[in-house]
DRENLO-443192 format. One record per residue: residue number from 1; residue in three letters; x, y, z of N, C-alpha, C, O, CB in turn. Coordinates in steps of 0.02 Angstrom, whole numbers. Each point is the difference from the previous one (the first is absolute). Glycine has a CB too. Example, Ala and Ser with C-alpha at 12.3 -4.5 7.8 and 13.67 -1.06 7.14 Angstrom:
# DRENLO-443192
  pos  code    n.xx    n.yy    n.zz   ca.xx   ca.yy   ca.zz    c.xx    c.yy    c.zz    o.xx    o.yy    o.zz   cb.xx   cb.yy   cb.zz
    1   Ala     660    -284     390     -45      59       0      45      60       0      52      -1      33    -147     -58      29
    2   Ser      77     112     -98      42      59       3     -39      55      37      25      55       8      34     -87    -116
***
This chain:
# DRENLO-443192
  pos  code    n.xx    n.yy    n.zz   ca.xx   ca.yy   ca.zz    c.xx    c.yy    c.zz    o.xx    o.yy    o.zz   cb.xx   cb.yy   cb.zz
    1   Met    -494    -583   -1513     -66      31       9       9      64      40      38       3      48     -96    -115     -52
    2   Ala      21     162     -17       9      63      34     -17       1      73      31      37      38     -53      12    -144
    3   Gln     -27     -87     127     -22       0      70      52     -30      47      -4       7      61    -113     -15    -101
    4   Asp     168     -28       6      51     -28      46      58      54      16      45     -12      39     -71    -108     -88
    5   Ile      19     178      15      51      50      14     -24      50      50     -47      39      -9      91     -53    -105
    6   Ile      -8      10     171     -20      46      60      26      72     -11     -33      50      16      38    -150      65
    7   Leu      60     102    -109      31      65      -6      31       5     -71      35     -45     -23     -13      51     150
    8   Glu     -36      51    -158      27       7     -68      22      73      -7     -31      44      30     -45    -136     -79
    9   Thr     130     106      11      24      64     -19       3       0     -77      16     -50     -32      51      67     144
   10   Arg     -82      41    -139       3      13     -72      39      62     -15     -22      55      16     -87    -112     -29
   11   Gly     168      50     -19      40      56     -18      27      42      57      13      59      -7     -79     -58     -93
   12   Leu      74     -35     158      19      35      61      69      33      -8      49     -35     -14    -117     -47      83
   13   Thr      73     147     -60      59      38     -12       9      52      55     -48      32      20      36     -52    -141
   14   Lys      75      28     145      12      52      47      71      35     -20      52     -31      -4    -123     -36      99
   15   Glu      65     132    -106      57      38     -14      19      52      54     -44      33      28      14     -52    -145
   16   Phe      93      25     133      22      51      47      48      49     -35      58     -16     -13     -70     -67     110
   17   Lys     -15     141    -113      43      50     -33      42     -24     -54      61       9       0     -61      47     101
   18   Gly     -34     -89    -150      40     -26     -62      27     -70      13      18     -34     -48      17     152      17
   19   Phe     -32    -141      92      24     -72      14     -63     -47      -6     -50      15      31     148      24      52
   20   Val     -96     -88    -119     -59     -47      -6      15     -63      48      38     -45     -19     -64      85    -111
   21   Ala      -4     -41     188      10     -54      49     -38     -62     -14      27     -55       9      -7     140      73
   22   Val     -82     -79    -105     -43     -51     -24     -31      14     -65     -33      51      -8      13     -77     121
   23   Gln      30     -19    -161     -22      13     -70     -45     -48     -28      20     -56     -16      82     108      -1
   24   Asn    -167     -32       9     -46     -40     -41      -5     -73      27       2     -48     -38      27     121     -63
   25   Val     -36     -80     168      -3     -66      32     -72     -25      -3     -46      31      26     143      -4      51
   26   Ala    -104     -85    -110     -63     -37      -2       2     -64      45      25     -52     -20     -43      96     -98
   27   Leu      -7     -38     176       6     -51      51     -69     -32       9     -50      35       8     146      27      50
   28   Gln     -99    -129     -57     -63     -38      19      19     -49      52      41     -45      -9     -94      57    -106
   29   Val      20      -2     172       7     -46      57     -59     -42       9     -56      26       9     127      52      45
   30   Arg     -62    -147     -55     -57     -42       5     -24     -11      69      42      -4      45      -4     -48    -144
   31   Arg    -102      47     112     -28      -8      68      27     -68      31       5     -52     -33    -112     121      -1
   32   Gly     122     -62     100      22     -60      32      69     -20     -12      18     -56      19    -128      23     -25
   33   Thr     155      74     -24      66     -21     -14      50      43      38     -18      54      25     -18     -95    -137
   34   Ile      99      19     117      54      40      23      38      23     -61      26     -41     -38     -19     -19     147
   35   His      -3     127    -120      34      27     -56      55      45      22     -10      45      40     -91     -55    -107
   36   Ala     162      -4      39      58      35      24      21      56     -59      -5     -11     -60      46    -101     136
   37   Leu     -18     165     -49      28      51     -45      75       5      19      19      17      56    -133      50     -67
   38   Ile     155     -82     -38      75      -1      11      33      38     -51     -29      22     -50      25    -130     101
   39   Gly      66     115     -37      46      40     -48      57      26      35       0       7      61     -93      25    -129
   40   Pro     149     -13      26      57      29      33     -13      68      33     -51      33     -14     117     -94     -68
   41   Asn     -21      82     125     -11      69      32     -18      56     -55      30       5     -54      57     -39     151
   42   Gly    -135      71     -79     -17      56     -45     -46     -20     -56      -9      37     -49     117      12      77
   43   Ala    -139    -110     -21     -43     -25     -55     -69      33       1     -36      -2     -50      97    -108      54
   44   Gly     -80     141      53     -64      34       8     -53     -40      39     -60      12      -4      86      43    -103
   45   Lys      -1    -104     145     -43     -46      39     -40      42      53     -62      -2       1     147     -96     -18
   46   Thr     -51     131      55     -32      40      58     -42      55     -30     -56      13      23     154     -35      56
   47   Thr     -74      53    -129     -43      53     -33     -69     -30     -25     -54      30       7     162      32     -44
   48   Cys    -103    -122       8     -59     -34     -24     -48     -14      60     -60      11      -5     129     -63     -91
   49   Phe     -40      27     152     -39     -13      61     -34      64      22     -59      -2      17     138     -89      17
   50   Asn     -41     151     -32     -31      62      23     -54      24     -43     -47      33      22     150      -5      26
   51   Leu     -97     -45    -113     -55      19     -50     -65     -39      14     -55      27      -2     144      -4     -89
   52   Leu     -80     -88     107     -54     -46       4     -45      20      62     -61      -7      -2     135     -87     -53
   53   Thr     -41     120     109     -35      20      60     -13      73       4     -28      24      50      79    -117       5
   54   His     -30     133    -110      -7      70      -4      33      41      50     -23      53      19     -74     -79     -68
   55   Phe     157      -1      73      44      46      35      36      42     -51      30      50      19     -16    -130      77
   56   Leu     -16      62    -156      25      39     -57     -56       3     -50     -37     -48      -9     157      14      28
   57   Glu    -128      93     -52     -50       3     -58      35     -16     -62      55      23     -14    -124      61      68
   58   Pro      32    -127     -95      31     -19     -67       2      65     -44     -40      46       5      -7    -170       2
   59   Thr     100     122     -51      -1      56     -50     -50     -16     -53     -36      42     -25     157     -14      45
   60   Arg    -122     -95     -36     -50     -23     -51     -20     -73      22      32     -31      42      20     106    -141
   61   Gly    -104     -99      71     -20     -68       9     -57      -9      44     -23      47      32     134     -76     -53
   62   Gln    -136     -33      26     -55     -19      42       9     -58      47      40     -44     -15    -102      88     -71
   63   Ile      29     -47     137      10     -52      50     -74     -29      15     -45      39      14     156      21      39
   64   Phe    -121    -122     -57     -66     -31      12       7     -52      56      46     -42      -1     -82      61    -121
   65   Tyr     -10     -16     170      -2     -52      56     -69     -29       0     -50      36       2     138      24      71
   66   Asn     -91    -125     -74     -65     -36      -2     -45      27     -56     -61       2       8      68     -24     116
   67   Gly      25      43    -180     -40      19     -57     -23      76       2     -34      26     -44      -4    -149      37
   68   Arg      59     154      60     -22      71      10      65      44      -8      53     -17      25    -153     -16      58
   69   Glu      93      88    -116      60      41      -7      13      38      65     -45      33      27      26     -22    -152
   70   Ile      76     -14     147      18      38      64      52      53     -11      27      29      47     -53    -130      19
   71   Thr      40     115    -132      54      55     -10     -29      61      32     -59      15      -9     106     -62    -102
   72   Gly      -5      83     148     -16      63      30     -37     -10      67     -14      49      34       7       3    -150
   73   Ser      -8    -113     136     -31     -10      67      49      17      60      61      -4      -7    -133     -88     -48
   74   Arg      45     110     110      47      13      59      23     -63      28     -36     -50      -4     -21     153      32
   75   Pro     114    -106      -1      28     -64      32     -44     -31      51      -3     -61       5     112     105     -23
   76   Ala    -145      -3      58     -43     -25      53     -61     -35     -32     -26     -50      25      65     144      56
   77   Ala     -61     -65    -136     -61     -29     -35      20     -68     -30     -37     -49       4     -12     167     -34
   78   Ile     114    -118       0      18     -61     -29      10     -57      53     -15     -58     -12      68     125     -81
   79   Ala     -30     -48     150       9     -51      53     -70     -22      23      -9     -59      16     121     110      23
   80   Arg    -162      -8     -37     -64     -21      20     -33     -49     -50     -45     -38      18      35     146      42
   81   Met      33    -105    -120     -27     -46     -54      35     -69       8     -18     -48     -33      -4     147     -50
   82   Gly      70    -103     125      34     -71      17      67      -6     -30      30     -53       3    -141      -4      -1
   83   Leu     138     112     -33      71      -6     -29      48      39      50       1      62       1     -44     -70    -131
   84   Val      81     -32     170      35      31      56      74     -14      -7      22     -55     -15    -123      42      90
   85   Arg     139      66     -64      73      -8      -4      28      -8      70     -18      38      45      24      30    -150
   86   Ser      37    -116     112      35      -8      66      60      45       0      46      -7     -41     -84    -112      55
   87   Phe      39     163      31      49      49      -3      64     -26      33      -1     -52      33     -87     140     -33
   88   Gln     145     -51     -10      59     -16      30      -9      11      78     -50      28      23     116       2    -132
   89   Ile     -17     -51     147     -14      -5      67     -19      66      39     -22      -3      58      97     -93     -68
   90   Ser     -67     152     -22     -23      58      33     -74       2      12     -23      42      38     117      14     -87
   91   Ala    -132    -101      18     -68       1      12     -18     -27      70     -56      10      24      40     -21    -147
   92   Val      65     -22     156     -14     -30      66      13      57      52      46      40      -8     -14    -164     -31
   93   Phe     -74     124      91      14      49      55      55     -33      49     -18     -47      37    -107     100     -44
   94   Pro     183     -32       7      59     -34      32     -15     -12      77      16     -54      24      67     110    -110
   95   His    -110     -12     120      -3      -4      72     -68     -30      28     -13      -5      60      93     105     -60
   96   Leu    -121    -120     -50     -59     -36      22      13     -78     -11      43     -21     -38    -121     124       8
   97   Thr      38    -141      69      12     -70      -4     -29     -29     -64     -36      33     -38      37     -40     163
   98   Val      15     -57    -137     -25     -34     -61     -75       2      -3     -28      17     -52     126     -92      53
   99   Ile    -134      57      57     -69      -2      -5     -32      74      -7     -52       8     -32      59    -117     100
  100   Glu      27     160     -38     -20      70     -11       4      23     -72     -43      36     -25      81     -15     139
  101   Asn      13     -43    -144      11      17     -75     -55     -32     -38     -30      34     -42     156     -27      52
  102   Val    -141     -68      -1     -50     -37     -40     -70      31      16     -40      11     -45     113    -120      46
  103   Arg     -85     122      64     -65      29      16     -16      67     -34     -56      15     -21      69     -71     128
  104   Ile      46      97    -112     -13      66     -34     -18     -11     -72     -42      36     -27     122      22     103
  105   Ala     -48    -109    -109     -14     -15     -66     -73     -27      -8     -33      14     -50     158     -35      33
  106   Leu    -150     -19      66     -68     -23       0     -51      61       7     -53       2     -31      95    -114      84
  107   Gln     -19     161      -9     -45      54      11      -5      46     -66     -53      27     -16      83     -32     143
  108   Arg      26      10    -162       2      33     -60     -49     -34     -52     -37      34     -37     157       2      65
  109   Lys    -118    -102     -29     -49     -37     -45     -74      20      18     -43       6     -44     126    -107      35
  110   Arg     -94     110      75     -68      18      18     -21      73     -18     -58      19       7      72    -101      84
  111   Gly      39     123    -115     -13      67     -19       7      50      54     -16      58      -8     -56    -102     -74
  112   Ala     100      18     142       9      46      56      68     -10      21      14     -41      43    -130      41      -6
  113   Ser     163      38     -66      74     -15      12      22      -4      68      35     -47      17     -16     101    -115
  114   Phe     -38      -8     141      28       3      68     -51       9      51       3      44      43      95       1     -87
  115   Asp    -149     -93      41     -52       7      48      15     -45      66     -35     -47      19     -49      71    -119
  116   Phe     140      -2     129      23     -38      58     -50      -1      57       4     -42      45     111      71     -76
  117   Trp    -161      16      30     -44       6      55     -65     -43      -8     -49       7      37      97     108     -22
  118   Arg     -45    -162     -66     -54     -44     -11     -13     -40      60      43      -2      45     -18      -1    -163
  119   Ser     -85     -30     122     -20     -41      57      47     -63       2      34     -22     -47    -160      63      39
  120   Glu     122     -65      70      45     -65      12     -27     -54     -48      39     -39     -27     -16      63     157
  121   Arg     -92     -25    -142     -24     -52     -43      29       3     -70      18     -51     -30    -121      52      97
  122   Val     106      59     -93      26       8     -69      76     -14       6      25     -38     -42    -117     128       5
  123   Leu     128     -65      82      71     -15       3      12     -76      10      49     -27     -25     -27     143      73
  124   Gly     -68    -151     -13       9     -70      11      -9     -38     -67      34     -51     -11     -75      64     130
  125   Gln      -4      12    -162      -8     -31     -65      61      12     -45      21     -44     -38    -144      59      49
  126   Leu     150      46      -6      61      14     -39      58     -44      23      39     -24     -41     -78     141      25
  127   Asn      45    -129      84      49     -39      25       2     -71     -21      53     -29     -11     -59     103      99
  128   Gly     -55    -104     -96      -4     -69     -26      24      -5     -69      39     -45     -16    -134      24      88
  129   Arg      71      69    -119      25      -2     -66      77      15      -7      37     -27     -40    -154      61       6
  130   Ala     136      13      80      71      15       0      46     -61      13      52     -10     -31     -85     123      69
  131   Arg       8    -150      10      40     -61      20      -1     -52     -57      49     -35     -11     -77      54     135
  132   Glu     -24     -23    -157      -4     -46     -59      55      18     -53      37     -41     -25    -165      29      44
  133   Leu     127      79     -32      50      24     -52      67     -11      23      44     -21     -38    -120     105      -1
  134   Ile      87     -69     106      72     -11      28      21     -70      -4      58     -14     -16     -73     104      93
  135   Glu     -31    -136     -63      16     -70      -6      14     -17     -73      47     -37     -16    -118      11     116
  136   Ala      30      52    -143       7     -16     -76      71      20     -25      26     -32     -46    -153      53      27
  137   Val     157      26      47      65      24     -25      56     -26      48      58      18      -8    -114      87     -45
  138   Gly      39    -147     102      51     -38      40      27      48      56      57      -7      21     -22     -67    -124
  139   Leu     -73     119     125      27      49      54     -33     -11      65       5      44      43      16      41    -129
  140   Thr     -54    -139      99     -39      -3      64      42       9      61     -23      30      49     -55    -104    -104
  141   Glu     141      49      55      43       6      59      24      75       9      27      18      53      13    -142     -69
  142   Phe     -51     165     -36      21      68       7     -59      48       9       9      60      -9      93     -88     -59
  143   Thr    -164       3      84     -60      39       0       8      67      38     -22      53     -22     -42    -160      13
  144   Asp      97     100      68       5      62      44      72      33      -3      20      40      42    -108     -93      38
  145   Thr     123      31    -134      64      35      -7      -5      61     -42     -38       1     -48      95    -106      60
  146   Ala     -19     157       4       1      62     -36      35     -15     -65      49     -36      -4     -49     110     109
  147   Ala     -31     -42    -160      20     -15     -70      80      18      -6      37     -34     -36    -165      62     -14
  148   Val     149      21      82      68      22      -3      49     -57      19      56      -4     -27     -97     120      54
  149   Glu      20    -158      18      43     -59      26       0     -59     -47      39     -46      11     -64      79     105
  150   Leu     -17     -34    -168      -7     -60     -42      66      -1     -50      28      53     -17    -167     -49      24
  151   Ser     160     -65     -28      49      -4     -52     -28      28     -66     -60       8      -7     111    -107      65
  152   Tyr      -8     113    -106     -20      29     -65     -54     -44     -31     -53      26     -19     168      24       2
  153   Gly    -104    -111      12     -47     -47     -34     -65      -4      37     -53      -8     -31     149     -60     -12
  154   Arg     -94      74     110     -68       0      34     -36      65      -6     -62       4       3     104     -85      76
  155   Lys      -3     135     -88     -35      65     -13     -37      -6     -68     -56      24      -7     147      45      73
  156   Arg     -60    -102    -116     -35      -8     -61     -65     -41       7     -53      15     -28     163      -5     -29
  157   Ala    -101     -64      98     -60     -39      14     -59      41      29     -58      -6     -20     134     -90      39
  158   Leu     -54     139      30     -49      44      30     -32      46     -49     -60      13       2     123     -21     101
  159   Glu     -22      35    -147     -24      42     -53     -49     -39     -45     -51      29     -20     159      38      25
  160   Ile     -97    -131     -22     -46     -39     -38     -61     -12      40     -53       0     -31     145     -52     -30
  161   Ala     -92      41     128     -55      -8      42     -44      66      -1     -61      -5       1     129     -81      70
  162   Thr     -39     143     -73     -38      65       3     -31      10     -69     -52      33      -7     131      19      97
  163   Thr     -48     -77    -139     -31       4     -68     -62     -46      -7     -53      19     -26     167       7     -21
  164   Leu    -101     -90      72     -58     -44       2     -56      20      40     -55     -26      -9     129     -55     -10
  165   Ala     -64     127      66     -54      23      42     -49      42     -43     -60       3      16     136      -3      87
  166   Leu     -52      32    -155     -41      36     -43     -40     -44     -50     -38      26     -41     121      66      55
  167   Asp     -73    -158     -10     -35     -53     -33       4      15     -78     -51       6     -32     -30     -26     137
  168   Pro     139      24    -133      10      13     -70     -18     -57     -45      10     -58      18      77     133      15
  169   Glu    -115     -59     -92     -11     -53     -50      66      -4     -40      14     -52     -29    -145      71      21
  170   Met     168      29       6      68      -3     -35      47      40      39     -15      55      22     -35     -69    -135
  171   Met     111     -15     121      52      28      44      62      20     -49      19     -39     -43     -58     -37     152
  172   Leu      66     132    -101      61      20     -34      56      -1      51      -2      37      49     -61      34    -133
  173   Leu     112    -111      73      55      -7      49      64      30     -33      21     -19     -55     -74     -90     109
  174   Asp      81     156     -16      57      31     -31      65     -28      33      17      17      56     -87      90     -83
  175   Glu     102    -149     -11      60     -35      26      -4     -28      69      36      21      45      23      51    -116
  176   Pro    -106    -123      79     -14     -28      62      59     -32      39      -4      -7      61    -106      -9    -110
  177   Thr     165      -4      12      52     -40      32      66      44      -1      54     -25      14    -109     -91     -51
  178   Ala      48     182      21      66      42      -8      35       2      69     -30       7      53     -21      68    -148
  179   Gly     119     -81      89      42       7      61      -9     -55      51      17      10      58     -22     110     -75
  180   Met     -21    -176      -1     -10     -52      51      51     -53      -1      33     -14     -51    -148      36      44
  181   Thr     121     -55      66      38     -61       7     -33     -58     -35     -60       3     -12     103      38     119
  182   His      -7     -95    -126     -26     -55     -35     -61     -30      42     -49     -20     -30     166      -2     -25
  183   Glu    -112      20     115     -57     -31      40     -61      44      -5     -55     -26      -9     135     -28      90
  184   Asp     -74     118     -76     -55      51      -5     -29      -4     -69     -61       5      -7     114      72      91
  185   Val     -11     -85    -138     -22      -5     -70     -48     -62      -7     -52       3     -32     164      53     -10
  186   Glu     -91    -110      71     -40     -58      -1     -68       9      34     -52     -20     -26     156     -44      22
  187   Arg    -101      95      64     -61      10      36     -49      46     -39     -59     -15      -8     123      -1     115
  188   Ile     -36      73    -132     -43      48     -33     -28     -32     -65     -59      10     -16     126      88      65
  189   Ser     -27    -136     -85     -20     -33     -59     -58     -46      12     -47      -5     -40     162      15      -1
  190   Ala    -110     -46      97     -55     -47      18     -62      35      19     -56     -23     -14     138     -57      52
  191   Leu     -74     139      -5     -56      44      17     -36      29     -62     -62       4      -3     124      23     108
  192   Val     -22      -7    -150     -29      31     -63     -42     -57     -37     -54      13     -26     157      73      14
  193   Lys     -76    -146      12     -37     -54     -35     -64     -18      41     -52     -18     -29     163     -29     -19
  194   Lys    -106      53     111     -62     -13      39     -53      54      -8     -60     -15      -5     130     -45      84
  195   Val     -50     122     -79     -49      54      -2     -28       5     -74     -54      28      -9     114      36     107
  196   Ala     -25     -90    -149     -21       1     -66     -51     -53     -17     -30       2     -54     138      45      30
  197   Ala    -117     -95      72     -48     -56     -13     -68      22     -23     -32     -33     -41      91     -31     125
  198   Asn     -83     121     -57     -70      22     -21      -2      69     -24     -53      32       4       7    -108      77
  199   Arg     102     102    -107       2      66     -25      55      10     -55      39     -47     -10     -83      85     122
  200   Thr      47      18    -147      52      10     -49      59      40      30      -9      44      43     -80     -47    -135
  201   Val     144     -12      71      59      35      25      48      25     -61      21     -39     -42     -29     -36     151
  202   Leu      20     139    -109      52      27     -45      62      25      40      -6      42      45     -86      -8    -129
  203   Met     151     -62      65      56      22      45      57      23     -43      13     -26     -55     -45     -56     147
  204   Val      68     135     -63      64      17     -26      50     -39      42      -4       4      62     -32     112    -102
  205   Glu      84    -153      10      48     -42      39      66      -3     -37       2      -8     -61     -95     -62     110
  206   His     146      77     -10      67      -6     -28      25     -70       0      37     -22     -44     -14     136      80
  207   Asn     -44    -153      19      25     -63      10     -30     -53     -52     -57     -22       6      73      56     116
  208   Leu      24     -52    -170     -26     -40     -53     -19     -74      18     -41     -32     -34     111     106     -37
  209   Ser     -38     -99     128     -25     -63      22     -68       2      30     -39     -47      -8     152      16      26
  210   Val    -128      85      17     -69      13      27     -48       5     -58     -54     -29       1     100      89     101
  211   Val     -26     -21    -152     -45       9     -60     -12     -71     -32     -58     -18     -12     103     140     -12
  212   Ala       6    -161      12      -3     -64     -28     -49     -47      40     -42     -36     -28     160      53     -14
  213   Asn    -110     -12     109     -41     -44      43     -73      19       4     -43     -44       5     144      23      60
  214   Leu    -117      86     -67     -67      23      14     -44      16     -62     -61     -11       2     109      56     101
  215   Ser     -16     -18    -158     -39      36     -48     -31     -47     -54      31     -48     -22      44     149      43
  216   His    -135     -86     -40     -33     -35     -58      24      37     -62      15     -31     -51    -121      -5     119
  217   Thr     109     104     -64      13      38     -61      53      53      25      -2      24      57    -121     -42    -117
  218   Ile     171      33      13      51      47      14       2      51     -57       5     -19     -59      62     -67     126
  219   Thr     -71     146     -50      13      57     -49      67      32      12      11      26      55    -132      -3     -62
  220   Val     167     -24     -43      64      30       5       0      70     -30     -20       9     -58      71    -124      55
  221   Leu     -29     164      41       7      70     -22      67      15     -14      45     -23      35    -137      56      27
  222   Gln     103       9    -115      71      30      -7     -13      67     -33     -35       8     -50     101    -122      36
  223   Arg     -35     164      47      -7      70     -17     -76      17      -8     -18      35     -47     134     -36     -10
  224   Gly    -155     -21     100     -68      24       3     -47     -38     -50     -59      15      -4     105      98      40
  225   Glu     -19    -158     -72     -45     -40     -49      -1     -72      15      45     -26      34     -21     106    -123
  226   Ile     -74    -113      65      -2     -72      10      51     -34     -50      -2      10     -60    -125      -4      98
  227   Leu     170     -45      -7      53     -38     -40     -27     -70     -16       8     -23     -56      88      88     113
  228   Ala    -124     -97     -11     -24     -68     -10     -53     -18      53      -6      33      52     118     -64    -101
  229   Glu    -150     -21      37     -51     -21      49     -13     -72      -8       6     -26     -55     -58     136      55
  230   Gly      34    -144      50     -13     -71      -1      16     -30      69      11      37      49      13     -41    -175
  231   Asp     -22     -66     129      19     -34      63      80       7       5      36      23     -44    -142    -109      39
  232   Tyr     126      62      62      77       8      15      39     -36     -51      50      26     -25     -68     -18     149
  233   Ala      -2     -69    -143      41     -41     -44       5      34     -67      51      -6     -33     -86     -99      91
  234   Thr     -17     142     -78       4      37     -68      41      61       6      45       9     -41    -158     -48       9
  235   Val     102      85      83      34      59       3      74      -6      13      40      38     -27    -144       9      62
  236   Ser     122     -97       8      69     -12      21      45     -22     -58      61       7       3    -104     -38     110
  237   Lys      12       5    -166      37     -21     -56       1      51     -59      33      -9     -51     -61    -107      88
  238   Asp     -10     166     -27      -9      52     -51      74      40      -4      26      25      49    -166     -13     -23
  239   Pro     165     -11     -88      66      30     -10      -2      74      18      49      25      26     -25    -108    -117
  240   Asp     -78     119      78      -5      73      14       0       7      75      32      47      25     -97     -22    -132
  241   Val      31     -68     145       3       4      72      68     -14      31      24      34      46    -139     -66     -50
  242   Ile     144     -20     -23      71     -18      25      45      62     -12      38      20      44     -52    -150     -71
  243   Gln      10     157     -33      43      59     -14     -16      57      42      46      35      21     -35     -71    -134
  244   Ala     -75      51     129     -17      56      41      26      -8      65      21      51      29    -117     -33     -89
  245   Tyr     100     -80      92      23     -10      66      76      -3       2      32      24      47    -139     -83     -20
  246   Met     133      30     -76      77      -6      -1      28      70     -19      51      20      28     -54    -147     -64
  247   Gly     -27     160      -6      21      64     -24      -3      53      53      38      49      -1     -77     -81    -109
  248   Ala      -9      21     161      -6      49      55      39     -22      59       0      32      52    -111       1     -91
  249   Gly     148     -92      30      38     -25      58     -39     -13      58      21      14      56      69      44     -94
  250   His    -147     -85      28     -55      -4      54     -23     -73       2     -23     -26     -50     -18     148      32
  251   Gly      47    -155      76     -23     -68       4     -75      -7      23     -25     -56       5     145      26      19
***
């Protein structure tokens, strides 16, 4: 049923000076699911993500969010609609504490990005919500720690907290477990599962065990086109998918 589709693309295409990075992608993400975008290096996953949030303009095609066409909308307008991308760690202010980082994200949600001179009462309200978000991502003991001092995995948890501060209906996660230790991978996987309980998540992820553990639906890209789609059991047995990964020498 159409109303169950929160995000849809039709004929989504991106060309860079004759090179086609994404070609005719028709993606449908069901509301309330975790949907993974996977594929060997150079498959067009990140380009696809950048198109969805309009950090890149599509060459052709349409993007719909909640039944409304958002092709050509500005990234900030898309975020206000509830479609929010969790950036890589550069989005975190390194020399501010965990609670200061989350509070800035909460201020942004209010539409006043840097109103540090707000009354104590307003800041007090922000602190309460900030502490809830910090607890939700398992960082309570690091509330007053500068972001720069956090481990890599905990920086990603902070990044997810700042994304949650914007109260997204749908989150786009770009390689949430990239470069992590096994322990951090498990922690962030559990966190993604937790935050997806009442929202939709679309993620680009290299770690196939994370994908298998979390995803309801997986879309496999190769050379900018959809190669296969389905649950993990289906796509992992698909001969074309096996060939794409083996042929690329990529696990």
